[in-house]
gemmi code that builds the backbone of each chain (N, CA, C; Angstrom):
import gemmi

chains = {
    "A": [
        ("MET", (0.851, -1.196, 0.000), (0.000, 0.000, 0.000), (0.884, 1.242, 0.000)),
        ("THR", (0.606, 2.148, -0.901), (1.429, 3.369, -0.982), (1.111, 4.292, 0.199)),
        ("PRO", (2.011, 5.238, 0.498), (1.744, 6.195, 1.585), (0.434, 6.969, 1.378)),
        ("ILE", (0.146, 7.311, 0.118), (-1.090, 8.057, -0.151), (-2.314, 7.203, 0.167)),
        ("LEU", (-2.231, 5.908, -0.159), (-3.357, 5.021, 0.151), (-3.522, 4.851, 1.656)),
        ("LYS", (-2.393, 4.764, 2.363), (-2.455, 4.650, 3.823), (-3.099, 5.901, 4.406)),
        ("LEU", (-2.704, 7.049, 3.853), (-3.260, 8.331, 4.296), (-4.756, 8.374, 4.029)),
        ("ALA", (-5.166, 7.868, 2.848), (-6.586, 7.854, 2.494), (-7.365, 6.933, 3.439)),
        ("LEU", (-6.785, 5.775, 3.728), (-7.449, 4.806, 4.606), (-7.616, 5.374, 6.015)),
        ("ILE", (-6.505, 5.858, 6.567), (-6.558, 6.399, 7.935), (-7.387, 7.680, 7.951)),
        ("GLY", (-7.185, 8.504, 6.928), (-7.867, 9.801, 6.850), (-9.375, 9.693, 6.789)),
        ("HIS", (-9.873, 8.695, 6.035), (-11.330, 8.602, 5.899), (-11.959, 8.192, 7.240)),
        ("VAL", (-11.242, 7.343, 7.990), (-11.750, 6.941, 9.304), (-11.724, 8.136, 10.259)),
        ("PHE", (-10.595, 8.844, 10.251), (-10.424, 10.000, 11.142), (-11.470, 11.078, 10.845)),
        ("ALA", (-11.618, 11.408, 9.563), (-12.589, 12.439, 9.176), (-14.015, 12.014, 9.549)),
        ("GLY", (-14.306, 10.740, 9.368), (-15.631, 10.236, 9.723), (-15.894, 10.337, 11.225)),
        ("LEU", (-14.896, 9.978, 12.012), (-15.056, 10.051, 13.471), (-15.182, 11.499, 13.936)),
        ("VAL", (-14.419, 12.378, 13.318), (-14.525, 13.807, 13.648), (-15.940, 14.311, 13.340)),
        ("ALA", (-16.480, 13.882, 12.210), (-17.850, 14.266, 11.847), (-18.832, 13.806, 12.920)),
        ("LEU", (-18.668, 12.559, 13.366), (-19.583, 12.019, 14.381), (-19.506, 12.834, 15.673)),
        ("ILE", (-18.302, 13.276, 16.018), (-18.143, 14.086, 17.231), (-18.928, 15.387, 17.089)),
        ("PHE", (-18.824, 16.024, 15.935), (-19.549, 17.284, 15.725), (-21.062, 17.075, 15.808)),
        ("TYR", (-21.548, 16.003, 15.162), (-22.996, 15.781, 15.167), (-23.475, 15.362, 16.548)),
        ("TYR", (-22.660, 14.584, 17.245), (-23.034, 14.180, 18.605), (-23.125, 15.405, 19.511)),
        ("ALA", (-22.206, 16.343, 19.311), (-22.189, 17.553, 20.142), (-23.427, 18.416, 19.905)),
        ("MET", (-24.065, 18.260, 18.771), (-25.258, 19.051, 18.461), (-26.456, 18.603, 19.279)),
        ("ILE", (-26.502, 17.327, 19.617), (-27.727, 16.760, 20.196), (-28.123, 17.409, 21.527)),
        ("PRO", (-27.224, 17.468, 22.527), (-27.638, 18.093, 23.794), (-28.006, 19.568, 23.628)),
        ("ASN", (-27.355, 20.234, 22.687), (-27.663, 21.640, 22.460), (-29.056, 21.804, 21.856)),
        ("LEU", (-29.416, 20.893, 20.974), (-30.733, 20.971, 20.318), (-31.865, 20.635, 21.282)),
        ("ILE", (-31.632, 19.663, 22.162), (-32.732, 19.259, 23.052), (-32.720, 20.042, 24.366)),
        ("GLY", (-31.662, 20.830, 24.610), (-31.566, 21.615, 25.835), (-32.489, 22.831, 25.832)),
        ("LYS", (-32.469, 23.557, 26.926), (-33.397, 24.694, 27.065), (-32.931, 25.923, 26.291)),
        ("ASN", (-31.642, 26.044, 26.084), (-31.115, 27.240, 25.408), (-30.239, 26.880, 24.216)),
        ("PRO", (-30.850, 26.403, 23.143), (-30.036, 26.047, 21.968), (-29.338, 27.275, 21.404)),
        ("GLN", (-28.068, 27.142, 21.120), (-27.272, 28.251, 20.592), (-27.173, 28.082, 19.075)),
        ("LEU", (-27.941, 28.869, 18.367), (-28.070, 28.664, 16.924), (-26.738, 28.803, 16.190)),
        ("ASN", (-25.963, 29.821, 16.518), (-24.680, 30.021, 15.820), (-23.726, 28.871, 16.064)),
        ("PHE", (-23.714, 28.382, 17.301), (-22.874, 27.228, 17.664), (-23.312, 25.991, 16.870)),
        ("LEU", (-24.626, 25.792, 16.790), (-25.164, 24.646, 16.053), (-24.819, 24.739, 14.576)),
        ("LYS", (-24.899, 25.951, 14.026), (-24.565, 26.133, 12.605), (-23.105, 25.757, 12.354)),
        ("ARG", (-22.225, 26.182, 13.262), (-20.795, 25.882, 13.092), (-20.540, 24.388, 13.185)),
        ("LEU", (-21.143, 23.740, 14.178), (-20.962, 22.287, 14.341), (-21.455, 21.558, 13.101)),
        ("SER", (-22.600, 21.995, 12.607), (-23.201, 21.367, 11.438), (-22.317, 21.547, 10.202)),
        ("LEU", (-21.751, 22.738, 10.052), (-20.874, 23.010, 8.911), (-19.606, 22.151, 8.995)),
        ("PHE", (-18.988, 22.120, 10.169), (-17.765, 21.338, 10.336), (-18.055, 19.847, 10.150)),
        ("GLY", (-19.232, 19.420, 10.632), (-19.621, 18.021, 10.468), (-19.761, 17.654, 8.993)),
        ("LEU", (-20.416, 18.535, 8.232), (-20.608, 18.284, 6.807), (-19.268, 18.256, 6.069)),
        ("VAL", (-18.403, 19.216, 6.373), (-17.081, 19.256, 5.720), (-16.308, 17.970, 6.029)),
        ("SER", (-16.373, 17.523, 7.261), (-15.683, 16.279, 7.647), (-16.235, 15.088, 6.871)),
        ("LEU", (-17.555, 15.054, 6.722), (-18.168, 13.957, 5.944), (-17.701, 13.999, 4.493)),
        ("LEU", (-17.619, 15.185, 3.925), (-17.193, 15.317, 2.525), (-15.740, 14.874, 2.359)),
        ("VAL", (-14.900, 15.237, 3.314), (-13.493, 14.806, 3.277), (-13.428, 13.283, 3.364)),
        ("SER", (-14.206, 12.712, 4.265), (-14.227, 11.247, 4.415), (-14.699, 10.583, 3.126)),
        ("TRP", (-15.717, 11.168, 2.489), (-16.272, 10.651, 1.238), (-15.187, 10.565, 0.159)),
        ("ILE", (-14.436, 11.642, 0.020), (-13.402, 11.708, -1.022), (-12.272, 10.717, -0.719)),
        ("LEU", (-11.792, 10.715, 0.519), (-10.672, 9.827, 0.874), (-11.093, 8.358, 0.793)),
        ("ALA", (-12.284, 8.061, 1.307), (-12.783, 6.675, 1.255), (-12.951, 6.228, -0.188)),
        ("GLY", (-13.486, 7.114, -0.996), (-13.708, 6.791, -2.403), (-12.398, 6.483, -3.113)),
        ("TYR", (-11.393, 7.290, -2.839), (-10.085, 7.080, -3.470), (-9.517, 5.714, -3.087)),
        ("TYR", (-9.533, 5.410, -1.793), (-9.002, 4.125, -1.316), (-9.811, 2.968, -1.897)),
        ("TYR", (-11.140, 3.096, -1.831), (-12.024, 2.013, -2.253), (-11.873, 1.699, -3.743)),
        ("VAL", (-11.863, 2.754, -4.544), (-11.835, 2.587, -5.994), (-10.456, 2.144, -6.495)),
        ("THR", (-9.397, 2.642, -5.882), (-8.051, 2.346, -6.417), (-7.392, 1.137, -5.769)),
        ("TYR", (-7.821, 0.760, -4.561), (-7.071, -0.300, -3.876), (-7.935, -1.445, -3.359)),
        ("TYR", (-9.033, -1.117, -2.678), (-9.814, -2.135, -1.976), (-10.287, -3.264, -2.894)),
        ("GLY", (-10.869, -2.901, -4.011), (-11.499, -3.889, -4.891), (-10.545, -4.977, -5.369)),
        ("GLN", (-9.342, -4.571, -5.715), (-8.384, -5.524, -6.293), (-7.518, -6.213, -5.245)),
        ("ASN", (-7.305, -5.558, -4.116), (-6.335, -6.080, -3.157), (-6.918, -6.610, -1.850)),
        ("VAL", (-7.978, -5.975, -1.377), (-8.504, -6.358, -0.061), (-9.723, -7.278, -0.193)),
        ("LYS", (-10.590, -6.922, -1.116), (-11.827, -7.699, -1.314), (-11.549, -9.184, -1.573)),
        ("PRO", (-10.618, -9.543, -2.478), (-10.367, -10.977, -2.716), (-9.861, -11.694, -1.462)),
        ("LEU", (-9.096, -10.975, -0.670), (-8.543, -11.527, 0.571), (-9.662, -11.869, 1.554)),
        ("ILE", (-10.608, -10.960, 1.672), (-11.728, -11.164, 2.602), (-12.632, -12.277, 2.098)),
        ("LYS", (-12.927, -12.249, 0.791), (-13.872, -13.230, 0.245), (-13.319, -14.651, 0.291)),
        ("SER", (-11.974, -14.772, 0.286), (-11.388, -16.119, 0.337), (-11.021, -16.510, 1.759)),
        ("GLY", (-11.270, -15.624, 2.711), (-10.893, -15.885, 4.094), (-12.012, -16.501, 4.917)),
        ("GLN", (-11.885, -16.363, 6.230), (-12.851, -16.998, 7.128), (-14.133, -16.207, 7.317)),
        ("LEU", (-14.102, -14.924, 6.920), (-15.293, -14.079, 7.105), (-15.697, -13.421, 5.784)),
        ("PRO", (-16.059, -14.204, 4.790), (-16.409, -13.604, 3.492), (-17.590, -12.652, 3.569)),
        ("TRP", (-18.472, -12.872, 4.550), (-19.635, -11.998, 4.704), (-19.229, -10.593, 5.156)),
        ("ALA", (-17.985, -10.462, 5.635), (-17.518, -9.119, 6.025), (-17.531, -8.190, 4.805)),
        ("HIS", (-17.260, -8.788, 3.625), (-17.389, -7.959, 2.420), (-18.822, -7.969, 1.887)),
        ("SER", (-19.347, -9.193, 1.673), (-20.612, -9.288, 0.949), (-21.792, -8.656, 1.702)),
        ("ILE", (-21.717, -8.594, 3.028), (-22.800, -7.947, 3.771), (-22.338, -6.592, 4.322)),
        ("LEU", (-21.289, -6.611, 5.120), (-20.902, -5.389, 5.835), (-20.334, -4.312, 4.917)),
        ("MET", (-19.403, -4.674, 4.050), (-18.795, -3.657, 3.181), (-19.822, -3.131, 2.183)),
        ("GLU", (-20.596, -4.030, 1.619), (-21.614, -3.596, 0.653), (-22.622, -2.663, 1.322)),
        ("THR", (-23.038, -2.994, 2.534), (-23.982, -2.134, 3.251), (-23.326, -0.799, 3.601)),
        ("LYS", (-22.133, -0.882, 4.140), (-21.399, 0.313, 4.587), (-21.188, 1.319, 3.459)),
        ("GLU", (-20.738, 0.810, 2.290), (-20.386, 1.733, 1.219), (-21.620, 2.439, 0.658)),
        ("HIS", (-22.791, 1.865, 0.844), (-24.001, 2.503, 0.328), (-24.711, 3.324, 1.393)),
        ("ILE", (-24.713, 2.857, 2.628), (-25.299, 3.668, 3.707), (-24.516, 4.968, 3.876)),
        ("PHE", (-23.193, 4.870, 3.691), (-22.376, 6.079, 3.823), (-22.875, 7.186, 2.900)),
        ("LEU", (-23.348, 6.796, 1.714), (-23.807, 7.792, 0.742), (-24.976, 8.622, 1.265)),
        ("PHE", (-25.718, 8.105, 2.255), (-26.830, 8.876, 2.827), (-26.300, 10.080, 3.627)),
        ("LEU", (-25.160, 9.856, 4.292), (-24.734, 10.804, 5.331), (-24.493, 12.243, 4.853)),
        ("PRO", (-23.800, 12.451, 3.736), (-23.597, 13.844, 3.314), (-24.912, 14.574, 3.038)),
        ("PHE", (-25.916, 13.857, 2.527), (-27.200, 14.503, 2.245), (-27.945, 14.816, 3.541)),
        ("LEU", (-27.846, 13.903, 4.504), (-28.454, 14.168, 5.808), (-27.759, 15.352, 6.479)),
        ("GLY", (-26.441, 15.395, 6.349), (-25.677, 16.499, 6.920), (-26.024, 17.826, 6.258)),
        ("LEU", (-26.212, 17.789, 4.951), (-26.568, 19.001, 4.217), (-27.939, 19.517, 4.640)),
        ("VAL", (-28.869, 18.603, 4.833), (-30.212, 19.000, 5.277), (-30.144, 19.660, 6.652)),
        ("LEU", (-29.346, 19.070, 7.534), (-29.206, 19.627, 8.892), (-28.651, 21.050, 8.831)),
        ("LEU", (-27.610, 21.223, 8.035), (-26.996, 22.550, 7.894), (-27.981, 23.540, 7.270)),
        ("ALA", (-28.620, 23.120, 6.183), (-29.572, 24.007, 5.491), (-30.724, 24.396, 6.428)),
        ("SER", (-31.170, 23.436, 7.223), (-32.270, 23.724, 8.161), (-31.846, 24.793, 9.160)),
        ("LEU", (-30.663, 24.648, 9.707), (-30.190, 25.607, 10.716), (-29.945, 26.981, 10.100)),
        ("LEU", (-29.445, 26.997, 8.875), (-29.183, 28.276, 8.207), (-30.472, 29.013, 7.851)),
        ("SER", (-31.535, 28.253, 7.630), (-32.775, 28.889, 7.171), (-33.717, 29.260, 8.317)),
        ("ILE", (-33.353, 28.900, 9.551), (-34.238, 29.221, 10.680), (-34.237, 30.738, 10.897)),
        ("LYS", (-35.438, 31.317, 10.809), (-35.529, 32.774, 10.979), (-36.075, 33.132, 12.362)),
        ("SER", (-36.947, 32.282, 12.865), (-37.567, 32.592, 14.158), (-36.725, 32.001, 15.287)),
        ("ASP", (-37.136, 32.254, 16.493), (-36.432, 31.749, 17.667), (-36.595, 30.227, 17.745)),
        ("ILE", (-35.482, 29.528, 17.668), (-35.533, 28.066, 17.635), (-36.068, 27.497, 18.951)),
        ("THR", (-35.932, 28.265, 20.045), (-36.383, 27.732, 21.331), (-37.914, 27.606, 21.382)),
        ("ARG", (-38.591, 28.319, 20.492), (-40.060, 28.307, 20.531), (-40.665, 27.151, 19.761)),
        ("ASP", (-39.877, 26.519, 18.905), (-40.417, 25.450, 18.064), (-39.868, 24.097, 18.517)),
        ("ASP", (-40.579, 23.504, 19.469), (-40.144, 22.221, 20.039), (-40.096, 21.112, 18.996)),
        ("ASN", (-41.120, 21.081, 18.147), (-41.188, 20.003, 17.142), (-39.998, 20.065, 16.193)),
        ("LEU", (-39.651, 21.274, 15.790), (-38.521, 21.435, 14.876), (-37.208, 21.036, 15.559)),
        ("ARG", (-37.047, 21.477, 16.791), (-35.815, 21.142, 17.522), (-35.660, 19.637, 17.699)),
        ("LYS", (-36.772, 18.989, 18.028), (-36.731, 17.528, 18.219), (-36.433, 16.819, 16.904)),
        ("ALA", (-37.032, 17.323, 15.825), (-36.787, 16.712, 14.505), (-35.321, 16.861, 14.107)),
        ("LEU", (-34.749, 18.036, 14.386), (-33.336, 18.260, 14.070), (-32.442, 17.396, 14.945)),
        ("ALA", (-32.807, 17.262, 16.216), (-32.035, 16.414, 17.131), (-32.096, 14.957, 16.675)),
        ("SER", (-33.272, 14.530, 16.216), (-33.424, 13.155, 15.718), (-32.537, 12.927, 14.506)),
        ("LEU", (-32.478, 13.937, 13.646), (-31.652, 13.815, 12.448), (-30.165, 13.745, 12.812)),
        ("ALA", (-29.747, 14.594, 13.753), (-28.354, 14.551, 14.206), (-28.043, 13.192, 14.832)),
        ("PHE", (-28.971, 12.691, 15.615), (-28.788, 11.377, 16.244), (-28.697, 10.280, 15.185)),
        ("LEU", (-29.537, 10.377, 14.165), (-29.513, 9.382, 13.092), (-28.163, 9.368, 12.382)),
        ("ILE", (-27.614, 10.553, 12.123), (-26.292, 10.634, 11.483), (-25.258, 9.940, 12.367)),
        ("VAL", (-25.324, 10.188, 13.660), (-24.391, 9.537, 14.586), (-24.595, 8.019, 14.582)),
        ("ALA", (-25.846, 7.586, 14.606), (-26.145, 6.148, 14.651), (-25.665, 5.446, 13.377)),
        ("LEU", (-26.007, 6.020, 12.219), (-25.564, 5.413, 10.953), (-24.044, 5.454, 10.834)),
        ("GLY", (-23.467, 6.576, 11.243), (-22.011, 6.706, 11.186), (-21.324, 5.710, 12.105)),
        ("THR", (-21.903, 5.467, 13.237), (-21.344, 4.482, 14.178), (-21.425, 3.079, 13.589)),
        ("ALA", (-22.563, 2.776, 12.960), (-22.711, 1.464, 12.319), (-21.657, 1.291, 11.224)),
        ("VAL", (-21.481, 2.320, 10.426), (-20.476, 2.297, 9.352), (-19.082, 2.060, 9.940)),
        ("THR", (-18.798, 2.721, 11.048), (-17.488, 2.577, 11.698), (-17.282, 1.154, 12.212)),
        ("ILE", (-18.284, 0.621, 12.869), (-18.182, -0.748, 13.415), (-17.997, -1.757, 12.291)),
        ("PHE", (-18.767, -1.563, 11.218), (-18.616, -2.459, 10.059), (-17.176, -2.384, 9.545)),
        ("GLY", (-16.630, -1.171, 9.514), (-15.265, -0.982, 9.038), (-14.249, -1.719, 9.907)),
        ("VAL", (-14.477, -1.720, 11.199), (-13.575, -2.431, 12.116), (-13.596, -3.929, 11.816)),
        ("VAL", (-14.785, -4.471, 11.620), (-14.915, -5.910, 11.322), (-14.261, -6.233, 9.979)),
        ("ILE", (-14.485, -5.370, 8.994), (-13.897, -5.575, 7.659), (-12.371, -5.564, 7.752)),
        ("SER", (-11.825, -4.636, 8.511), (-10.365, -4.566, 8.685), (-9.846, -5.842, 9.318)),
        ("GLY", (-10.579, -6.347, 10.307), (-10.183, -7.589, 10.965), (-10.237, -8.766, 10.019)),
        ("ALA", (-11.218, -8.766, 9.149), (-11.392, -9.872, 8.202), (-10.318, -9.873, 7.127)),
        ("ALA", (-9.700, -8.703, 6.931), (-8.692, -8.580, 5.877), (-7.313, -9.053, 6.327)),
        ("LYS", (-7.190, -9.347, 7.607), (-5.853, -9.746, 8.106), (-5.623, -11.236, 7.926)),
    ],
    "B": [
        ("MET", (-37.090, 27.148, 1.098), (-35.870, 26.493, 0.633), (-35.633, 25.190, 1.390)),
        ("ILE", (-35.901, 25.219, 2.668), (-35.555, 24.047, 3.472), (-36.412, 22.841, 3.080)),
        ("ASN", (-37.697, 23.057, 2.809), (-38.548, 21.930, 2.412), (-38.057, 21.290, 1.126)),
        ("ALA", (-37.602, 22.096, 0.202), (-37.055, 21.570, -1.060), (-35.827, 20.708, -0.780)),
        ("THR", (-34.982, 21.156, 0.124), (-33.765, 20.413, 0.466), (-34.104, 19.082, 1.131)),
        ("VAL", (-35.040, 19.124, 2.066), (-35.399, 17.895, 2.778), (-36.043, 16.890, 1.826)),
        ("LEU", (-36.991, 17.366, 1.015), (-37.652, 16.457, 0.061), (-36.659, 15.884, -0.937)),
        ("SER", (-35.737, 16.715, -1.384), (-34.711, 16.226, -2.317), (-33.855, 15.152, -1.663)),
        ("ALA", (-33.524, 15.358, -0.408), (-32.721, 14.360, 0.308), (-33.493, 13.047, 0.428)),
        ("ILE", (-34.795, 13.144, 0.697), (-35.628, 11.937, 0.778), (-35.577, 11.183, -0.548)),
        ("LEU", (-35.785, 11.908, -1.627), (-35.789, 11.275, -2.955), (-34.412, 10.716, -3.298)),
        ("THR", (-33.378, 11.405, -2.888), (-32.013, 10.941, -3.166), (-31.711, 9.651, -2.423)),
        ("ILE", (-32.119, 9.576, -1.177), (-31.869, 8.354, -0.395), (-32.664, 7.181, -0.967)),
        ("ILE", (-33.872, 7.443, -1.399), (-34.660, 6.396, -2.060), (-33.954, 5.972, -3.347)),
        ("TYR", (-33.469, 6.940, -4.089), (-32.740, 6.652, -5.330), (-31.515, 5.766, -5.057)),
        ("ILE", (-30.716, 6.128, -4.061), (-29.509, 5.355, -3.735), (-29.889, 3.909, -3.411)),
        ("THR", (-30.933, 3.739, -2.643), (-31.364, 2.393, -2.265), (-31.833, 1.614, -3.486)),
        ("VAL", (-32.656, 2.246, -4.311), (-33.203, 1.568, -5.490), (-32.095, 1.217, -6.481)),
        ("ILE", (-31.200, 2.158, -6.767), (-30.152, 1.914, -7.770), (-29.191, 0.830, -7.274)),
        ("THR", (-28.981, 0.780, -5.961), (-28.078, -0.226, -5.402), (-28.674, -1.616, -5.556)),
        ("VAL", (-29.919, -1.772, -5.119), (-30.576, -3.082, -5.222), (-30.750, -3.471, -6.690)),
        ("ALA", (-31.178, -2.518, -7.498), (-31.393, -2.790, -8.926), (-30.082, -3.208, -9.601)),
        ("GLY", (-29.002, -2.556, -9.233), (-27.706, -2.875, -9.816), (-27.238, -4.282, -9.474)),
        ("GLU", (-27.606, -4.752, -8.291), (-27.229, -6.117, -7.899), (-28.105, -7.155, -8.596)),
        ("LEU", (-29.366, -6.797, -8.792), (-30.299, -7.744, -9.411), (-30.200, -7.736, -10.933)),
        ("TYR", (-29.725, -6.626, -11.488), (-29.612, -6.480, -12.939), (-28.203, -5.982, -13.253)),
        ("PRO", (-27.240, -6.894, -13.366), (-25.828, -6.509, -13.526), (-25.523, -5.505, -14.645)),
        ("PRO", (-26.239, -5.513, -15.777), (-25.923, -4.503, -16.802), (-26.049, -3.072, -16.284)),
        ("LEU", (-26.921, -2.848, -15.302), (-27.063, -1.491, -14.752), (-25.796, -1.095, -13.997)),
        ("LYS", (-25.305, -2.045, -13.205), (-24.070, -1.794, -12.454), (-22.892, -1.604, -13.419)),
        ("GLU", (-22.895, -2.408, -14.480), (-21.826, -2.296, -15.484), (-21.913, -0.950, -16.207)),
        ("PHE", (-23.131, -0.480, -16.447), (-23.334, 0.822, -17.079), (-22.714, 1.927, -16.221)),
        ("LEU", (-22.944, 1.867, -14.927), (-22.373, 2.873, -14.019), (-20.849, 2.776, -14.009)),
        ("ALA", (-20.342, 1.547, -13.962), (-18.891, 1.341, -13.922), (-18.237, 1.859, -15.210)),
        ("LYS", (-18.912, 1.594, -16.332), (-18.345, 1.966, -17.631), (-18.326, 3.491, -17.807)),
        ("ASN", (-19.386, 4.149, -17.355), (-19.496, 5.584, -17.593), (-18.867, 6.467, -16.518)),
        ("PHE", (-18.627, 5.890, -15.333), (-18.067, 6.691, -14.241), (-16.788, 6.090, -13.674)),
        ("SER", (-16.218, 5.127, -14.359), (-14.984, 4.419, -13.992), (-15.185, 3.431, -12.836)),
        ("HIS", (-16.207, 3.591, -12.039), (-16.500, 2.638, -10.958), (-17.960, 2.822, -10.583)),
        ("HIS", (-18.651, 1.706, -10.257), (-20.098, 1.796, -9.973), (-20.384, 2.689, -8.763)),
        ("TRP", (-19.490, 2.677, -7.788), (-19.721, 3.466, -6.563), (-19.585, 4.955, -6.852)),
        ("ILE", (-18.624, 5.299, -7.731), (-18.488, 6.694, -8.147), (-19.746, 7.103, -8.934)),
        ("GLY", (-20.219, 6.185, -9.773), (-21.434, 6.462, -10.536), (-22.622, 6.720, -9.627)),
        ("LYS", (-22.748, 5.909, -8.585), (-23.859, 6.113, -7.640), (-23.694, 7.434, -6.900)),
        ("SER", (-22.459, 7.764, -6.531), (-22.202, 9.024, -5.819), (-22.584, 10.216, -6.688)),
        ("ILE", (-22.094, 10.206, -7.923), (-22.323, 11.348, -8.823), (-23.794, 11.462, -9.210)),
        ("THR", (-24.412, 10.334, -9.550), (-25.825, 10.405, -9.938), (-26.705, 10.782, -8.749)),
        ("ALA", (-26.303, 10.386, -7.554), (-27.067, 10.788, -6.356), (-27.002, 12.306, -6.188)),
        ("ILE", (-25.838, 12.875, -6.395), (-25.688, 14.337, -6.308), (-26.572, 15.006, -7.369)),
        ("LEU", (-26.554, 14.436, -8.573), (-27.373, 14.999, -9.662), (-28.860, 14.928, -9.326)),
        ("VAL", (-29.286, 13.789, -8.803), (-30.692, 13.624, -8.404), (-31.058, 14.679, -7.363)),
        ("PHE", (-30.169, 14.858, -6.397), (-30.427, 15.832, -5.336), (-30.561, 17.246, -5.904)),
        ("VAL", (-29.608, 17.617, -6.747), (-29.596, 18.975, -7.300), (-30.830, 19.227, -8.180)),
        ("VAL", (-31.146, 18.250, -9.026), (-32.291, 18.417, -9.945), (-33.595, 18.568, -9.157)),
        ("PHE", (-33.796, 17.683, -8.200), (-35.046, 17.768, -7.428), (-35.093, 18.994, -6.529)),
        ("ALA", (-33.939, 19.373, -5.996), (-33.905, 20.578, -5.163), (-34.328, 21.792, -5.995)),
        ("GLY", (-33.795, 21.858, -7.221), (-34.145, 22.963, -8.117), (-35.622, 22.984, -8.445)),
        ("LEU", (-36.125, 21.799, -8.765), (-37.548, 21.669, -9.111), (-38.440, 22.050, -7.935)),
        ("LEU", (-38.089, 21.572, -6.767), (-38.919, 21.806, -5.588), (-38.797, 23.240, -5.073)),
        ("LEU", (-37.682, 23.882, -5.378), (-37.539, 25.302, -5.018), (-38.578, 26.135, -5.780)),
        ("VAL", (-38.863, 25.684, -6.994), (-39.866, 26.378, -7.814), (-41.271, 26.027, -7.325)),
        ("LEU", (-41.478, 24.733, -7.044), (-42.814, 24.282, -6.635), (-43.200, 24.745, -5.235)),
        ("LYS", (-42.206, 24.943, -4.385), (-42.399, 25.415, -3.004), (-43.475, 24.617, -2.255)),
        ("PRO", (-43.208, 23.341, -1.966), (-44.211, 22.533, -1.266), (-44.487, 23.078, 0.142)),
        ("LYS", (-45.780, 23.161, 0.443), (-46.162, 23.712, 1.738), (-46.475, 22.571, 2.701)),
        ("ILE", (-45.424, 22.046, 3.290), (-45.556, 20.954, 4.256), (-44.740, 21.371, 5.475)),
        ("LYS", (-45.197, 20.974, 6.648), (-44.463, 21.334, 7.874), (-43.054, 20.750, 7.830)),
        ("THR", (-42.071, 21.600, 8.091), (-40.671, 21.189, 8.011), (-40.355, 20.075, 9.001)),
        ("ALA", (-40.869, 20.176, 10.216), (-40.604, 19.154, 11.230), (-41.095, 17.787, 10.741)),
        ("PHE", (-42.268, 17.772, 10.106), (-42.814, 16.520, 9.572), (-41.873, 15.952, 8.515)),
        ("LEU", (-41.413, 16.802, 7.598), (-40.518, 16.341, 6.534), (-39.191, 15.816, 7.100)),
        ("LEU", (-38.669, 16.492, 8.109), (-37.414, 16.046, 8.724), (-37.585, 14.666, 9.356)),
        ("ASN", (-38.712, 14.472, 10.040), (-38.973, 13.162, 10.646), (-39.174, 12.101, 9.571)),
        ("LEU", (-39.818, 12.491, 8.475), (-40.013, 11.566, 7.363), (-38.652, 11.165, 6.770)),
        ("LEU", (-37.772, 12.149, 6.634), (-36.417, 11.884, 6.134), (-35.701, 10.886, 7.039)),
        ("SER", (-35.787, 11.091, 8.337), (-35.147, 10.166, 9.281), (-35.731, 8.763, 9.139)),
        ("ALA", (-37.053, 8.681, 9.048), (-37.721, 7.378, 8.949), (-37.323, 6.655, 7.670)),
        ("ILE", (-37.331, 7.378, 6.567), (-36.974, 6.765, 5.282), (-35.511, 6.339, 5.260)),
        ("SER", (-34.657, 7.108, 5.901), (-33.235, 6.741, 5.969), (-33.063, 5.441, 6.738)),
        ("ILE", (-33.762, 5.307, 7.843), (-33.659, 4.088, 8.658), (-34.176, 2.882, 7.863)),
        ("VAL", (-35.342, 3.043, 7.259), (-35.927, 1.947, 6.477), (-35.000, 1.563, 5.317)),
        ("SER", (-34.465, 2.558, 4.633), (-33.566, 2.299, 3.493), (-32.307, 1.578, 3.944)),
        ("ALA", (-31.753, 1.992, 5.078), (-30.557, 1.333, 5.604), (-30.861, -0.134, 5.930)),
        ("LEU", (-32.015, -0.379, 6.507), (-32.410, -1.757, 6.847), (-32.654, -2.580, 5.588)),
        ("ILE", (-33.245, -1.942, 4.587), (-33.466, -2.632, 3.306), (-32.133, -3.056, 2.711)),
        ("LEU", (-31.170, -2.136, 2.701), (-29.864, -2.454, 2.116), (-29.182, -3.587, 2.877)),
        ("PHE", (-29.178, -3.485, 4.201), (-28.537, -4.532, 5.008), (-29.208, -5.885, 4.775)),
        ("SER", (-30.529, -5.889, 4.809), (-31.284, -7.133, 4.619), (-31.049, -7.717, 3.240)),
        ("PHE", (-31.040, -6.835, 2.252), (-30.830, -7.293, 0.876), (-29.465, -7.956, 0.727)),
        ("PHE", (-28.420, -7.320, 1.231), (-27.082, -7.895, 1.090), (-26.930, -9.164, 1.921)),
        ("ALA", (-27.604, -9.220, 3.070), (-27.568, -10.448, 3.876), (-28.258, -11.578, 3.116)),
        ("TRP", (-29.411, -11.257, 2.520), (-30.148, -12.273, 1.756), (-29.310, -12.740, 0.566)),
        ("GLU", (-28.703, -11.780, -0.134), (-27.912, -12.118, -1.314), (-26.693, -12.937, -0.952)),
        ("SER", (-26.146, -12.674, 0.208), (-24.937, -13.369, 0.634), (-25.208, -14.835, 0.944)),
        ("PHE", (-26.384, -15.108, 1.456), (-26.676, -16.461, 1.891), (-27.537, -17.265, 0.920)),
        ("ARG", (-27.932, -16.631, -0.189), (-28.785, -17.398, -1.114), (-27.972, -18.320, -2.021)),
    ],
}
model = gemmi.Model(1)
for chain_id, residues in chains.items():
    chain = gemmi.Chain(chain_id)
    for i, (resn, *xyz) in enumerate(residues, 1):
        res = gemmi.Residue()
        res.name, res.seqid = resn, gemmi.SeqId(i, " ")
        for name, pos in zip(("N", "CA", "C"), xyz):
            atom = gemmi.Atom()
            atom.name, atom.element = name, gemmi.Element(name[0])
            atom.pos, atom.b_iso = gemmi.Position(*pos), 0.0
            res.add_atom(atom)
        chain.add_residue(res)
    model.add_chain(chain)
structure = gemmi.Structure()
structure.add_model(model)
structure.setup_entities()
């Protein structure tokens, strides 16, 4: 594996985890009594940027290296389902995340009224942030199993 | 603007799920994406962005009058269902 591929592999995991931290940090602020809109906008923006970075790095690694070098190893090993179920699910569920992140950011940017007055909206946004964290966590766990299966 | 974005995201996630399952069940579709975008996953990524942009543009004009909170919850629900569909589909395909 070239240094750039190693960087892409490690980088996509790091960027993804950073994104999850930003989205996780949004949840208590959204469900709390005094949501700070500017803070939420910043977290949402940084979260989206992190997801986009992860998307690009993961894509580079996946397209240039994984298919030819790692996938055959997993499929011929003791845990072939690590690719056929987990990797296949992971690579497609991941595609949801940038769009969910974009919606969260767009929602926060477009709020004109006091967010503290709209409980339903705050809860819906908190649910969306939680969903991003949940899906991202699943993607991460799948990645850990896939890495183990490749050894 | 926000309703257009949320609805577009809903349609995009449905699109990603449908194109993924369809590509596995009908290999020429997956091959079409691979041939035109160098890799099927890149093809799904790019076409998903296109779907999002096109529908966002269309819905910005149509301006659907639906409660934003409802649409956000619908987006979350559809994302969960789509994720479960994908996982179940690949599990079924793996063991058949």
